[in-house]
KOLTI-656424 format. One record per residue (C-alpha): x, y, z; residue number from 1. Coordinates in steps of 0.02 Angstrom, whole numbers. Layout:
BEGIN
- c1:c2:c3:n
- X:Y:Z:NUM
...
This chain:
BEGIN
- c1:c2:c3:n
- 7161:3749:17889:1
- 7214:3920:17833:2
- 7070:4036:17795:3
- 7111:4200:17713:4
- 6977:4326:17669:5
- 7002:4474:17552:6
- 6865:4603:17521:7
- 6874:4677:17346:8
- 6738:4792:17275:9
- 6602:4713:17381:10
- 6652:4534:17335:11
- 6724:4416:17465:12
- 6855:4287:17414:13
- 6926:4150:17522:14
- 7044:4003:17509:15
- 6973:3843:17582:16
- 7098:3703:17563:17
- 7153:3775:17397:18
- 6980:3816:17329:19
- 6943:3994:17276:20
- 6778:4055:17347:21
- 6673:4199:17284:22
- 6528:4263:17389:23
- 6383:4364:17321:24
- 6245:4407:17441:25
- 6182:4245:17517:26
- 6269:4128:17395:27
- 6449:4070:17384:28
- 6539:3990:17237:29
- 6686:3875:17266:30
- 6798:3836:17117:31
- 6953:3727:17105:32
- 7024:3589:16997:33
- 6892:3473:17073:34
- 6752:3574:16995:35
- 6621:3704:17038:36
- 6512:3707:17193:37
- 6374:3836:17223:38
- 6311:3844:17401:39
- 6156:3942:17457:40
- 6186:4011:17632:41
- 6012:3964:17694:42
- 6007:3791:17617:43
- 6174:3711:17651:44
- 6111:3536:17614:45
- 6064:3580:17435:46
- 6223:3630:17346:47
- 6233:3642:17157:48
- 6390:3570:17082:49
- 6483:3508:16929:50
- 6649:3417:16950:51
- 6683:3433:16763:52
- 6622:3607:16713:53
- 6707:3596:16542:54
- 6588:3500:16429:55
- 6587:3474:16241:56
- 6480:3370:16127:57
- 6575:3320:15971:58
- 6499:3273:15803:59
- 6612:3150:15716:60
- 6623:3136:15528:61
- 6531:2970:15530:62
- 6380:3062:15603:63
- 6394:2993:15780:64
- 6413:3105:15932:65
- 6511:3093:16093:66
- 6524:3196:16252:67
- 6691:3250:16327:68
- 6710:3323:16501:69
- 6852:3395:16602:70
- 6891:3497:16756:71
- 6991:3658:16769:72
- 7179:3645:16758:73
- 7211:3815:16836:74
- 7110:3933:16947:75
- 7174:4105:16991:76
- 7109:4268:17061:77
- 7120:4430:16964:78
- 7048:4574:17063:79
- 6867:4532:17096:80
- 6862:4390:16970:81
- 6908:4206:16968:82
- 6990:4155:16804:83
- 6981:3970:16767:84
- 7067:3882:16623:85
- 7064:3708:16549:86
- 7064:3611:16387:87
- 6986:3461:16303:88
- 7078:3359:16173:89
- 6982:3231:16072:90
- 7041:3063:16003:91
- 7020:3137:15830:92
- 7154:3265:15865:93
- 7050:3421:15896:94
- 7100:3535:16040:95
- 6983:3658:16128:96
- 7034:3785:16259:97
- 6916:3854:16392:98
- 6929:4016:16487:99
- 6792:4042:16617:100
- 6782:4201:16720:101
- 6670:4206:16875:102
- 6620:4371:16954:103
- 6496:4428:17084:104
- 6341:4510:17012:105
- 6324:4691:17066:106
- 6147:4662:17130:107
- 6201:4520:17244:108
- 6136:4343:17258:109
- 6203:4295:17087:110
- 6364:4248:16998:111
- 6413:4294:16821:112
- 6507:4171:16713:113
- 6591:4233:16554:114
- 6650:4088:16447:115
- 6768:4079:16298:116
- 6794:3918:16202:117
- 6921:3918:16060:118
- 6964:3790:15928:119
- 7153:3780:15953:120
- 7185:3634:15837:121
- 7072:3543:15713:122
- 7065:3357:15696:123
- 6945:3238:15611:124
- 6786:3299:15699:125
- 6650:3392:15606:126
- 6559:3496:15737:127
- 6549:3541:15922:128
- 6439:3620:16052:129
- 6483:3672:16229:130
- 6379:3662:16386:131
- 6376:3741:16558:132
- 6277:3643:16689:133
- 6249:3631:16875:134
- 6167:3484:16963:135
- 6070:3491:17126:136
- 6075:3363:17264:137
- 5890:3323:17245:138
- 5785:3238:17113:139
- 5666:3292:16975:140
- 5506:3269:17075:141
- 5574:3375:17218:142
- 5564:3533:17113:143
- 5446:3646:17019:144
- 5507:3734:16863:145
- 5492:3894:16763:146
- 5532:3915:16579:147
- 5441:4068:16506:148
- 5290:4022:16399:149
- 5336:3837:16414:150
- 5339:3776:16594:151
- 5252:3839:16752:152
- 5263:3740:16915:153
- 5219:3559:16879:154
- 5157:3608:16704:155
- 5001:3504:16727:156
- 4895:3637:16641:157
- 5001:3647:16483:158
- 4925:3580:16324:159
- 4940:3389:16316:160
- 5094:3343:16215:161
- 5172:3514:16240:162
- 5356:3532:16279:163
- 5388:3503:16463:164
- 5241:3386:16492:165
- 5326:3216:16469:166
- 5401:3209:16644:167
- 5483:3039:16624:168
- 5610:3112:16503:169
- 5789:3144:16555:170
- 5816:3306:16457:171
- 5706:3460:16437:172
- 5817:3575:16335:173
- 5731:3716:16239:174
- 5791:3843:16111:175
- 5800:4015:16188:176
- 5706:4094:16042:177
- 5553:3997:16103:178
- 5570:4095:16265:179
- 5514:4275:16291:180
- 5673:4289:16395:181
- 5816:4162:16398:182
- 5794:4107:16579:183
- 5760:3942:16667:184
- 5728:3913:16853:185
- 5697:3768:16969:186
- 5635:3782:17148:187
- 5651:3650:17283:188
- 5476:3625:17352:189
- 5536:3577:17527:190
- 5665:3712:17558:191
- 5603:3853:17445:192
- 5778:3874:17370:193
- 5775:3918:17186:194
- 5919:3920:17062:195
- 5905:4020:16902:196
- 6009:4022:16742:197
- 6001:4173:16626:198
- 6088:4186:16458:199
- 6155:4363:16463:200
- 6177:4468:16305:201
- 6088:4344:16191:202
- 6125:4367:16006:203
- 5991:4257:15927:204
- 6054:4272:15749:205
- 6042:4119:15638:206
- 6030:4057:15458:207
- 5893:3982:15347:208
- 5966:3808:15366:209
- 5926:3816:15552:210
- 5742:3797:15509:211
- 5757:3660:15380:212
- 5847:3510:15454:213
- 5860:3402:15609:214
- 6049:3423:15613:215
- 6145:3578:15559:216
- 6329:3626:15574:217
- 6344:3813:15547:218
- 6441:3950:15636:219
- 6304:4076:15596:220
- 6187:3998:15724:221
- 6208:4106:15878:222
- 6054:4041:15969:223
- 6078:3953:16136:224
- 5966:3829:16226:225
- 5924:3817:16410:226
- 5834:3689:16513:227
- 5823:3551:16640:228
- 5905:3380:16643:229
- 5916:3223:16750:230
- 5789:3122:16847:231
- 5916:3106:16988:232
- 6017:3254:17050:233
- 5919:3364:16931:234
- 6007:3515:16859:235
- 5998:3664:16743:236
- 6103:3688:16587:237
- 6143:3805:16444:238
- 6190:3729:16275:239
- 6279:3828:16139:240
- 6229:3825:15998:241
- 6045:3781:16015:242
- 6026:3593:16024:243
- 5850:3544:16077:244
- 5785:3385:16152:245
- 5729:3258:16202:246
- 5580:3334:16113:247
- 5557:3481:15997:248
- 5426:3566:15890:249
- 5554:3573:15749:250
- 5514:3445:15615:251
- 5431:3331:15741:252
- 5243:3350:15718:253
- 5219:3192:15824:254
- 5243:3272:15994:255
- 5257:3099:16076:256
- 5415:3058:15979:257
- 5584:3081:16062:258
- 5711:3163:15951:259
- 5857:3281:15973:260
- 5870:3425:15851:261
- 6058:3447:15843:262
- 6152:3609:15814:263
- 6341:3622:15805:264
- 6475:3744:15758:265
- 6609:3682:15639:266
- 6776:3625:15707:267
- 6876:3751:15609:268
- 7016:3875:15649:269
- 6948:4040:15712:270
- 6781:3968:15772:271
- 6747:4009:15953:272
- 6610:4020:16083:273
- 6581:4179:16182:274
- 6434:4182:16302:275
- 6389:4240:16476:276
- 6278:4157:16604:277
- 6201:4230:16761:278
- 6179:4104:16901:279
- 6056:4164:17032:280
- 6006:4082:17195:281
- 5870:4139:17314:282
- 5728:4084:17426:283
- 5542:4107:17402:284
- 5384:4055:17492:285
- 5303:3988:17336:286
- 5314:3965:17149:287
- 5235:4132:17099:288
- 5368:4230:17193:289
- 5509:4119:17126:290
- 5444:4143:16948:291
- 5433:4331:16971:292
- 5610:4340:17040:293
- 5682:4236:16898:294
- 5592:4334:16763:295
- 5644:4503:16833:296
- 5823:4443:16856:297
- 5829:4418:16667:298
- 5719:4566:16619:299
- 5821:4694:16716:300
- 5979:4642:16626:301
- 5919:4606:16450:302
- 5766:4702:16391:303
- 5810:4830:16256:304
- 5769:5016:16247:305
- 5593:5064:16195:306
- 5550:5086:16013:307
- 5529:5264:15950:308
- 5344:5253:15912:309
- 5220:5387:15864:310
- 5074:5331:15971:311
- 4951:5460:15907:312
- 4991:5416:15726:313
- 4965:5231:15763:314
- 4794:5271:15836:315
- 4741:5378:15688:316
- 4797:5248:15562:317
- 4708:5109:15656:318
- 4543:5201:15668:319
- 4549:5254:15486:320
- 4572:5070:15439:321
- 4417:5023:15539:322
- 4316:5160:15456:323
- 4378:5112:15283:324
- 4336:4928:15306:325
- 4159:4959:15369:326
- 4030:4890:15249:327
- 3846:4844:15250:328
- 3820:4672:15172:329
- 3644:4605:15149:330
- 3578:4729:15275:331
- 3710:4690:15407:332
- 3843:4821:15444:333
- 4015:4769:15505:334
- 4198:4733:15471:335
- 4280:4591:15374:336
- 4338:4442:15474:337
- 4512:4453:15398:338
- 4617:4537:15265:339
- 4765:4459:15177:340
- 4935:4541:15191:341
- 5022:4636:15121:342
- 4886:4683:14998:343
- 4740:4700:15119:344
- 4640:4581:15010:345
- 4479:4487:15043:346
- 4493:4300:15012:347
- 4308:4300:14965:348
- 4154:4411:14986:349
- 4092:4292:15121:350
- 4234:4350:15232:351
- 4113:4484:15294:352
- 4065:4370:15437:353
- 4043:4452:15606:354
- 4101:4387:15775:355
- 4044:4491:15923:356
- 4207:4484:16021:357
- 4368:4382:16034:358
- 4442:4372:15858:359
- 4305:4473:15772:360
- 4283:4613:15903:361
- 4138:4687:15804:362
- 4049:4772:15950:363
- 4205:4838:16039:364
- 4263:4915:15874:365
- 4090:4990:15851:366
- 4121:5074:16019:367
- 4288:5140:15958:368
- 4206:5212:15802:369
- 4084:5301:15917:370
- 4220:5363:16034:371
- 4327:5429:15892:372
- 4181:5510:15805:373
- 4110:5591:15960:374
- 4276:5657:16026:375
- 4336:5719:15857:376
- 4168:5779:15785:377
- 4169:5650:15646:378
- 3987:5613:15609:379
- 4029:5479:15480:380
- 4120:5378:15611:381
- 3975:5398:15733:382
- 3850:5339:15603:383
- 3951:5183:15567:384
- 3969:5141:15751:385
- 3783:5168:15780:386
- 3736:5057:15634:387
- 3842:4915:15701:388
- 3774:4934:15877:389
- 3594:4941:15817:390
- 3618:4780:15718:391
- 3682:4684:15868:392
- 3563:4755:15997:393
- 3412:4722:15886:394
- 3456:4548:15826:395
- 3576:4448:15932:396
- 3479:4414:16093:397
- 3389:4249:16118:398
- 3223:4254:16208:399
- 3311:4210:16371:400
- 3436:4353:16357:401
- 3588:4253:16302:402
- 3668:4337:16150:403
- 3712:4246:15992:404
- 3887:4296:15946:405
- 3926:4258:15763:406
- 3832:4314:15606:407
- 3863:4264:15425:408
- 3813:4389:15292:409
- 3840:4274:15142:410
- 3788:4177:15046:411
- 3629:4176:15148:412
- 3618:4293:15299:413
- 3602:4191:15458:414
- 3668:4167:15633:415
- 3811:4044:15626:416
- 3781:3884:15723:417
- 3910:3934:15852:418
- 3887:3912:16038:419
- 3900:4063:16153:420
- 4072:4061:16232:421
- 4095:4161:16391:422
- 4252:4242:16320:423
- 4169:4296:16158:424
- 4010:4363:16236:425
- 4102:4452:16377:426
- 4212:4544:16252:427
- 4063:4593:16147:428
- 3945:4646:16285:429
- 4082:4743:16373:430
- 4099:4842:16212:431
- 3911:4867:16202:432
- 3906:4942:16376:433
- 4048:5060:16332:434
- 3956:5110:16174:435
- 3801:5156:16275:436
- 3908:5249:16401:437
- 4006:5355:16277:438
- 3846:5405:16188:439
- 3765:5454:16352:440
- 3917:5558:16400:441
- 3893:5656:16239:442
- 3707:5684:16266:443
- 3647:5545:16150:444
- 3555:5423:16261:445
- 3520:5253:16184:446
- 3415:5161:16315:447
- 3389:5012:16200:448
- 3575:4978:16203:449
- 3573:4978:16393:450
- 3424:4859:16392:451
- 3528:4747:16278:452
- 3665:4746:16410:453
- 3550:4720:16559:454
- 3468:4572:16471:455
- 3636:4484:16467:456
- 3678:4543:16643:457
- 3516:4466:16706:458
- 3556:4305:16612:459
- 3724:4298:16701:460
- 3641:4324:16870:461
- 3512:4187:16838:462
- 3638:4062:16771:463
- 3780:4087:16894:464
- 3832:3927:16982:465
- 3824:3913:17171:466
- 4013:3926:17182:467
- 4011:4091:17086:468
- 4069:4019:16920:469
- 4000:4009:16745:470
- 4034:3874:16618:471
- 4145:3896:16468:472
- 4008:3891:16335:473
- 3820:3875:16318:474
- 3698:3829:16182:475
- 3570:3961:16133:476
- 3440:3877:16243:477
- 3553:3902:16393:478
- 3608:3721:16410:479
- 3790:3689:16451:480
- 3904:3639:16307:481
- 4077:3645:16388:482
- 4078:3631:16576:483
- 4250:3702:16613:484
- 4243:3852:16729:485
- 4409:3936:16689:486
- 4325:4081:16598:487
- 4233:4143:16752:488
- 4345:4297:16758:489
- 4286:4355:16587:490
- 4119:4441:16627:491
- 4175:4520:16792:492
- 4225:4687:16716:493
- 4060:4695:16622:494
- 3959:4661:16780:495
- 4053:4791:16882:496
- 4025:4921:16747:497
- 3843:4871:16727:498
- 3818:4898:16914:499
- 3896:5071:16896:500
- 3780:5109:16749:501
- 3618:5048:16829:502
- 3647:5048:17017:503
- 3574:4872:17028:504
- 3662:4775:17165:505
- 3628:4605:17086:506
- 3761:4638:16956:507
- 3893:4685:17084:508
- 3846:4536:17193:509
- 3870:4419:17045:510
- 4039:4499:17008:511
- 4094:4477:17189:512
- 4042:4295:17193:513
- 4138:4266:17031:514
- 4286:4357:17105:515
- 4286:4243:17257:516
- 4286:4092:17141:517
- 4431:4163:17040:518
- 4528:4203:17199:519
- 4510:4024:17260:520
- 4551:3943:17092:521
- 4641:4056:16969:522
- 4742:4154:17097:523
- 4776:4035:17242:524
- 4803:3885:17128:525
- 4903:3985:16999:526
- 4784:3916:16868:527
- 4784:4033:16717:528
- 4706:3924:16583:529
- 4581:3933:16443:530
- 4590:4118:16401:531
- 4558:4091:16216:532
- 4389:4031:16154:533
- 4467:3916:16025:534
- 4596:3831:16138:535
- 4504:3760:16289:536
- 4580:3731:16459:537
- 4759:3763:16405:538
- 4888:3866:16497:539
- 4896:4033:16405:540
- 4930:4218:16428:541
- 4753:4275:16387:542
- 4689:4193:16546:543
- 4815:4297:16642:544
- 4762:4454:16550:545
- 4578:4424:16586:546
- 4617:4393:16770:547
- 4713:4558:16779:548
- 4565:4655:16712:549
- 4441:4562:16821:550
- 4533:4592:16984:551
- 4562:4775:16939:552
- 4375:4791:16909:553
- 4343:4716:17080:554
- 4466:4839:17156:555
- 4368:4978:17072:556
- 4209:4912:17152:557
- 4272:4869:17326:558
- 4445:4942:17360:559
- 4496:4776:17439:560
- 4686:4755:17445:561
- 4671:4572:17397:562
- 4614:4628:17226:563
- 4780:4717:17199:564
- 4876:4564:17256:565
- 4781:4454:17134:566
- 4796:4577:16989:567
- 4984:4593:17019:568
- 5010:4405:17020:569
- 4912:4389:16858:570
- 5021:4528:16786:571
- 5179:4437:16840:572
- 5120:4280:16750:573
- 5058:4368:16595:574
- 5215:4468:16559:575
- 5320:4309:16554:576
- 5241:4275:16383:577
- 5301:4441:16309:578
- 5462:4438:16208:579
- 5578:4554:16303:580
- 5739:4528:16206:581
- 5782:4565:16026:582
- 5755:4409:15924:583
- 5824:4464:15755:584
- 5734:4428:15592:585
- 5834:4379:15440:586
- 5830:4490:15288:587
- 5745:4357:15182:588
- 5596:4364:15300:589
- 5555:4543:15252:590
- 5417:4491:15133:591
- 5323:4430:15287:592
- 5375:4553:15421:593
- 5504:4691:15409:594
- 5668:4642:15492:595
- 5691:4815:15571:596
- 5527:4812:15669:597
- 5552:4762:15853:598
- 5501:4585:15892:599
- 5480:4636:16074:600
- 5302:4682:16027:601
- 5254:4499:16012:602
- 5208:4368:16141:603
- 5190:4179:16139:604
- 5007:4132:16117:605
- 4991:3972:16220:606
- 5079:3814:16271:607
- 5091:3677:16140:608
- 5175:3782:16005:609
- 5286:3934:15988:610
- 5179:4050:15882:611
- 5176:4232:15938:612
- 5049:4372:15916:613
- 5028:4553:15970:614
- 4888:4521:16096:615
- 4981:4604:16240:616
- 4978:4768:16145:617
- 4812:4779:16238:618
- 4892:4773:16411:619
- 4982:4941:16441:620
- 4837:5022:16534:621
- 4819:4873:16651:622
- 5005:4869:16691:623
- 5010:5055:16722:624
- 4864:5043:16842:625
- 4952:4904:16937:626
- 5106:5015:16946:627
- 5004:5154:17024:628
- 4922:5035:17147:629
- 5084:4950:17201:630
- 5217:5082:17172:631
- 5322:4947:17086:632
- 5414:5035:16944:633
- 5436:4871:16849:634
- 5251:4872:16802:635
- 5273:5045:16727:636
- 5421:4980:16626:637
- 5316:4837:16560:638
- 5172:4956:16522:639
- 5287:5063:16415:640
- 5364:4914:16325:641
- 5192:4847:16279:642
- 5137:5021:16229:643
- 5279:5071:16116:644
- 5352:4913:16040:645
- 5197:4824:15970:646
- 5136:4982:15884:647
- 5289:4982:15773:648
- 5199:4837:15688:649
- 5064:4955:15623:650
- 5095:5022:15449:651
- 5068:5207:15478:652
- 5155:5279:15324:653
- 5180:5135:15202:654
- 5355:5092:15264:655
- 5303:4915:15311:656
- 5244:4880:15136:657
- 5061:4850:15174:658
- 4926:4914:15058:659
- 4837:5025:15182:660
- 4883:5124:15338:661
- 4831:5036:15497:662
- 4863:4860:15435:663
- 4961:4748:15551:664
- 5001:4563:15551:665
- 4914:4452:15676:666
- 5049:4324:15717:667
- 5217:4251:15669:668
- 5349:4133:15733:669
- 5515:4189:15805:670
- 5586:4014:15817:671
- 5573:3841:15738:672
- 5394:3780:15748:673
- 5346:3630:15642:674
- 5407:3667:15467:675
- 5405:3855:15490:676
- 5555:3963:15520:677
- 5580:4129:15605:678
- 5479:4270:15529:679
- 5347:4160:15448:680
- 5171:4197:15502:681
- 4988:4191:15457:682
- 4998:4344:15343:683
- 4827:4412:15392:684
- 4750:4558:15484:685
- 4601:4520:15596:686
- 4491:4647:15686:687
- 4555:4597:15858:688
- 4728:4657:15808:689
- 4669:4836:15788:690
- 4559:4824:15942:691
- 4711:4777:16047:692
- 4805:4925:15974:693
- 4673:5057:16009:694
- 4586:4998:16168:695
- 4724:5038:16294:696
- 4757:5205:16210:697
- 4579:5261:16241:698
- 4582:5193:16419:699
- 4742:5290:16454:700
- 4667:5446:16376:701
- 4510:5432:16480:702
- 4605:5397:16641:703
- 4757:5512:16630:704
- 4722:5633:16488:705
- 4851:5561:16368:706
- 4874:5410:16255:707
- 5033:5369:16347:708
- 5096:5322:16520:709
- 5153:5471:16624:710
- 5341:5443:16640:711
- 5475:5488:16766:712
- 5351:5542:16897:713
- 5406:5637:17051:714
- 5333:5580:17216:715
- 5203:5718:17204:716
- 5158:5675:17024:717
- 5146:5490:17068:718
- 5025:5529:17208:719
- 4924:5640:17092:720
- 4914:5500:16963:721
- 4856:5381:17098:722
- 4721:5502:17149:723
- 4667:5517:16967:724
- 4656:5329:16958:725
- 4549:5322:17115:726
- 4437:5461:17051:727
- 4413:5367:16888:728
- 4327:5228:16984:729
């Protein structure tokens, strides 16, 4: 057999019995008229192949569909590329030409495919979609999978009924606008080999009809789908345009029902497909590393430039909104639970109902009023913050030291019959401790606020389980209501800070025991669930966020390197929920959210739906700290994205059309979710939105002297920033 090797621009081609071979790092791609074969160098028994890489689904005029497949008719080299051509002709007389170009990716270990599909001749068919797919030589159960914000590992912790949980299905194809990045990966459990597909240069544009019907034929739909298929010889695929099935959130409220949501382009002259796919292959010791590699493979090639955001102006507008909305109702000072957008309206006077943390964030925002007032000599702000803190410290504790967390001001003032959730109380009491601390720093000691905090700290110590955990929620008498333990990370930061404030070792010991529990469960088991108080035991990004903060707190207290490892893994998981490509909004969605504001500020909330909020606006400080601790520049990039892009959602100067500066929408959808289309949302502001906007700015200011991340650091500056971070502890 003749073997001829030619090195061109770092790519190695060969002829093996007529097949053209392209090598990129540790992977080789063989292409000929018998199909495509991708071979990982370290896993020769697990090739990925497709004998008929040209695939079309045709929609006939009678409404039925049919698949057509073919191989390449011609394969030729052109410099460092392989150009492959073929065609498919249908019984109805339509003719489609394919031109596929394969090239080695500059970074190595990946192959780029650029595909062109043209309608050469029209027949009787109505619509078409094209597909690129590769099958493995192993079966569905042999792999673990990653689809951002949809599928992690075996997906056993996703919400029941969520996409990707019905593992007996044959197809798991998802619209890319459900994904924070258009990437899908599967990893062979036995060999560690992972294959990744990335849709490069995603367009994402669409039309209103895309959100209104189970089947649409429209050339304006430029959304693709990616996913997994096949119980035997399982593979990955990209569909164009965005068909979705066997299940979908679009117009299928019964999540148990199987139904394809079909999308086609019309079979008309001039209609064509142009898309690029990155095919990556690598090895990893476990799922967390494979997920991280797949996400970064897409992120490095897709994420857009940062928004041009005035950070200081966003902070000023946010704090002025908090001050303006402060009100004392029936003797209780606080902030409204929500305001309607765009008018900033109250749905009723009873909306002045106060939740300590989580959605309401009453106490943490009281801290921010104090911080702003004390640092800017604004006595009115200080007085409002003090009034809120006094109300909570004087009234919320039970006799046993467990705080009540929700107060209704109207029609009759009372504590709402609402159990104490570990997430809610940890948010609130963390804010209370900060409030005491900032007052003390400015010579205004409030010992009663510290006693308020120590009462809860002592309750945590007394009620900690032997394994270091706490339960998800408790009744006011201390009895257990929900026995899940996934929120154990939530009070760790509070306990570490309480130890620093008081010097009492019992608080640090409790934090360390909780940290050991979280290391063994959350970290080692990759089990980031139940972060939100109102969505129990469901895979979500907030659990990852809380784990990041908890492990960084433990690093502050101990300096143990394992804390950095755990914080970094939590960061890797959490960022995969953040939209990092431009999902465009249509002009007719402007009444809900301006089409020119970056959607990269939003992140999917949890599994089980595709709603997105701006929660990760609160994460820049955490990501920047992890950058300093690891030296990994990617974390600094993510810190800056989450700093700049979400704050474009704040109406600073009236340009967003909201009634008052500082207003910002809580959540919206960037895809098809139930009956909602892209751009539709809840149309409300809630206090947590502003808390997430201002909290990391103050933490950055306190740590590094600026409400920003120090950029483009020299080696000396990087070391200085690291020393500042250590000194901050």
